[in-house]
N, C-alpha and C positions, 0 to 999 in steps of 0.2 A: 141451674141445677142441672145437671148432668143426667142422662136418661139411665146410665147404668154407673151409679155412683160407685167409686172406689173408697171403701172405708178405711183402707191400709194407708192411703196417702194423706198426710197432714193438710187440714185445712188451708193453713198460711202458706203452701207452697206458692200460690198466685195471690196477687190483691184482692180484695173484693171489688166487685164492679158497682160504682154507685149507681142508684136509680132513685127517683121519686113513687113513691107509691101514691095512686089516687084512691083511697078507701071510701069516699063518700057514699053511703048507702051499701057498702058491702061488709060482708059478716068479719068480724074479728073477734077471736077468741082469747082471753087472758084468763091464765090458770095462776091461782094465788092471788090473796087480797091484801098482802103487805105492802111494805114499804116501796118495793119496786114499780108494783101495779099503782100505788098512789102517786109516783112519781111519773109514772109513763102514761097515764090514764086521760090527763088533761088534754094531752097534745093528740092521741086518738079521738077523744071526744070533739076536739076543734075541728079533726079533719073531717068531721061528718060519719064517722064509721057505725055501723050496727053492731054495737059490742055486747059480747057476754062473757060475763065473769063467772067461772066456776071455781068455787072455793068454799070450803066450810065455815070460814071466818072472814073478817076483813077489819081493816083499820078505822075508825070513826069518819075519817076524810072519805074512804071508798063508800061505806055505807052510805054517806050522806048524797052521794054519786047516784046510788041505786033509788034511795027513796026519793031524789029530785028526778028519776025517770030517764036520765045520762045514759045508764047502762042497764042490763038485764042481769041479775044475780042469782045463780043456781047455786043453791047451799049446799054442797057435798063436795067430796073429793073428785079428781079427775076419773073418768073411765072412758076406756077405749070407744072410740066414735064421736069424741066431743068435737073435734077440729074438721066434723064433716061438712062442706061446703064452705069453709074458712077461707079467706085469701090472706089474711095474715094470723100468726099466733105468737103471743108473748108467754114464755113458760116461766113460771118465778114461784113456784110453790116450795117449801121448806123439806119436800122428801125427794130424795135425788132419785128414786126409782120410779115415781111417777113423772118426775121430769125427763128420765132416759124414756119411759114407755109413751111420751107424748111427743118427744123429739121422734120416736121411730115412726108414730103415726104422720107425723109431718111428713116426713121424709116419704113415705107410702103413696100419701096422697098428693104430694108435690105443693105443700104449704109453706110457703115462707115464715119460717121459725124461728125467734129469737129466744136465746137459753141464757138466764142471769146467772146461773150457776157454771156452765161449761159453754164459753164460747165456740170453742173447738166442735163440738158436737151440733152447733146451729147451722142452718142453711142461710142465716143472715144475721148481719151485726147492726144494733143500734148506732148511729152517730153521733156525737155532740152536735147538738142543735140549736140555733139560734135565729131571731127575725128582725128584720128592720125594713118597715114600710114595704111590703110588698116582694121582699128577698128573703129567701130561706138559705142559711148557711150550714150546711154539714159536713162535718170533719172527722174522717177516720185515721187512727193513726195504730192499727193494729192492736197489739196489747198494752197501750199506754193510754187510758182514758184520761188521766191528768192532763196530758199533753194535749188530747184532743179538746178538751175544755179550754185549755188555755190559749189554744191557736183560734178556737171558735170566739172567745170572749173578745180576742184583739180585732179580731175581723168585723164583727157584731160593732163593738164600740167606735171603731173606724169609720164606718158606713154611719151611724148615727151622728158622731160629732164633725161629720166632713173631712176627718184627716186621710182617710183612704177615698179618692177622688172615683167616683164612680157615676159619670154623667148619665142622665137619661136620654136615650135617643129617639124617644117618642115624645111628642109634643106635650109639655108640663101644663097643666091649670095653673093659671096664678092664682092666689088665694090671698087674704087678710088673714091674722092670727093674733088674737089678744093673749100674749103668753107671760105666764106668770114665772117669774125668775128665781124665785126663792129668797132666802133672807139675806143673801150678799156674796156666800160662799158658793164659786161657780159649778161646784160639783154637786148642789143641791138642787139645781135646775133638774125638771122633770126628763126623761129620755127623749119624749115626743118634743117638747120644747127645744130641746138641743138641736133635734133634727130638723125641726122648722127654721130654727136660726140658718143652720148651713146651707138650706134652700132658697133662702131669702134675697131679693133684690134691694131691698131696702128695710132698714132697722132704725125704728121711731125709739129711742132708748131713754128710759127715766135715770134719774141722778140715783136712785138707790138701788137700780138695778144691779146684776151681776156684772160689773164693768170688764172684770178679766176676760168674759167670753166675746167682747167686742174685738178684740185682739186677734181670735182665731179667725176672724170673718175674711173671706177672700178680698182681694183687692177691689174688685168691680163692685163691692156692695156699699150703697150709699147709706152712712150712718147718721142720723139727724138727731141732735140733741134736743130732748123735749123740753128742757129749761129755756133755750135760745132758739126757739122756731122760728125761722126768717120768712114767715108767711104773712106778712100783712099786720095792719095794726088791730088784733083781736084780742079777747081775753085768751090767756094760755090755752085753755081747755078747747075753746074754739078752734084755736089756731090747729092743735093737735088733730082735732077732727078734721079739718079742712086738709091736713096732710094726707091722712090716711085715704080721705075719699079720692083726693085728687093723683096719689099714685094707684090706687086701686084700679081707677077709669082708666089709667095710662097702662094698665094689662101687666102690671110689677106684682110679684111675690112680696107681700109686705108683713113685717113681724113688729107689733106693738110691744116692747119687752120692759116689764113693769118689775119692780121690786116686790116680793111676798106673792100674792094671790091677786089676780085682778078685780075681783069683787069683794075683795076685804080691803075697805077706804082706797080703793084704788081707781075709782070713777070709771072702771072698766064698762060699766052698763051704760053710762053716757056715750062711749064712745061706739059699743054696739048699736044703740039705739039710732046716734048720727047716720053709722052705714046704713041700717037698716031704712031709713027715711031716702035715701038715695037708690035703694034696691041692691045692696051690696052685701052679700052675705059674710058671715065672719066665723072663725072657729075659737072657741074659747079652750085655752090650754091652763087648767088649773095650777096653781103654785105652792109651795110649802109657805104657810103664813109665817109670818115673823114671830105672830103673837104666840105661838107653840114652840116653835123650832128654836128661838134664841132663847128664852127661858130654860128648854131642855139643854141648850148647847152650854149654859153657865150651870146644869147641874140641879136646876128648880124643875120640879114636876109641876104642872098646871092642877094636876088631881093628884091627890094621894089618900090611899085607904086611911080611914079614920080620921083624916084631917081636913080633906076638901072633896065635896061632892059634886061640885060644879064651878064652873069658871066663866068670867063675863068678860067680854073685850070690848072696850070704849074708846072712842077717840076723844085725845084730848086736846084737839086743836084749838078750841076755845075753850075759855074758863067757865067754871059753872056760874058766875055771876053775868056772864053775856048773854044778852036776849037772843043770841041765834044757837045757843046751846040747846040740843033736844034729848040730854041725856037726865034721867031722873037720878039726881045724887042721892036724894034722901032715901029712895027705895034701895040704892046700890051699897049705902051706908050699914043697911039691916041685914045684908047677906053674910053668910057665913063662909061662902067660898072663896075663891080665888078672884082677884081683879087684875086684870091687865090692859094698861093704858099705853096706847100707840100714839105718838106725835104730841106727847103732854109734856116735855122735859122743861119746857120756858112756864108750863102753866101749873107744875106740880105743886108748887106752894099753895095757890090757891083751891087746888084740888083735894089737897090735904085737909087745908081748913076745912071746907065743904064736908068732907066726909066724918070729921072729928066733931063739928058742929051738930051734924045729924045721929051722933050717936056711936062713931067708929072709936074703938079704942086708940088713944093717941101712940100708945107703945105695939101697937100692930107693925109687924116687922115689914121692911119694903126693900126691894132691890133694882135698882138701874143698871141695864146691861147695855153698854155703849158699843156701837158697831158690832151685834152680834154675829157670831159664825165665823168673822174675818180674823186676820192674822192682828187687827188692831184692838180685837174684842177686851173689852175690861168691865168688871162689876164691882159697883159700889152699893155697900149695903147702908140702910137706915130705918128709921120708924117714920110714922107719920108725924110725928112730933117734931122730927130733926132732919126732914127731908128737904126743906127750903134751904137750910143754912148748908147741909151737907153739899147740895148740888153747886152751890157757890164756891164753897170751899175746894171742892173736888174737880170743879171746872167740867162738870159733866156736860156734854154737847151733842145735839142730834146727829144721827140718828139713834134713839135708844129706846129699850123696850122696858116698861116700867111693871113690876110686879109686886103685888102688894095682897097680903096674907100669910097666914102659917106655914105655909109650904116654903116660904123663903127660908125659914129656921131649920127645916130639916136638915141633918146631918150629911148626907152625901154631897147636897148643894153646896155646903161651904167647901167640901173637900176638893169639889171639881172646880170651884172660882179661879 
């Protein structure tokens, strides 16, 4: 900011000089508690700023920040002197006169000031900002904030999915990550999961993981099919554990890519325990569970007001009459909510018989969603009484999520199927 500002010259004559403000422990004043403050405050809080909000009112979210002690809220309108000792100010009230007065105070006190109503009268602009694993991307395009956001999003997404090559020049610490890949659609993996995939040296992938993501990996990445582990004559899970341990001890970055969530019938805890025995730490990256996402993709809510107040997720990989079964089918039959069964296509006939035998209405609606969230998704409807024959007639094959309960009969679900 020039010592003697020429207020007759347009601010946009020269481009803005980009700089990163280090605001931790430093006073920041925000004027106005509306939507602009609600959007900007989380980043200021994350920066560690000592924030004072001056506003007679605030949105519920901003008020919650004050109640949590994240900001100090002075409940009144702006007064001259409010910016004293501030390093940075955000002026976002609905009163143009107050905004102009605060902007003038910022000019006098040499406080960097952003104005939401008049960028030309501000001494600073807020860039479109995004972050990806320690990298902050800030984009300024003058008077085109939508373009700024679009450019920002493209860069951040590229960094996250590895399409923008930005190798680290400092030594990178190898890692082991158990990553939930979601229900199948590659776009439904978490941002963190996708980033770790882009950084991996070795990926041990499940058959039900998002396979399309493997094609995006750089050529040097070793991809191991978890269904065909060539690591000796062990049980499959033991072979997977051994592969994780071997590559981790060799100093490689390893991602165990699973379908759904690692801890929802994914045996992720067994892998974490095997690594812990060897003194190897791992990161668990939760994934979107198919138990919720696949019904949703087929238009079925697992809960619905006035219809279902709870849902239960059950593994159907063993039949109810199998001595290995740990499921209390008699209790499940008495529940009034939604029952979601994973890995149960070939056992659904016996499961339906058990539920009916324990009192469940045989006319209870049921839906089977095969290959949910993928291009091959299809939904087949039945009832407990008809599901066994329906599965055979319609040739339903795994992977499929089975939803049992009145939510299946809701109109929007049928329209979206």
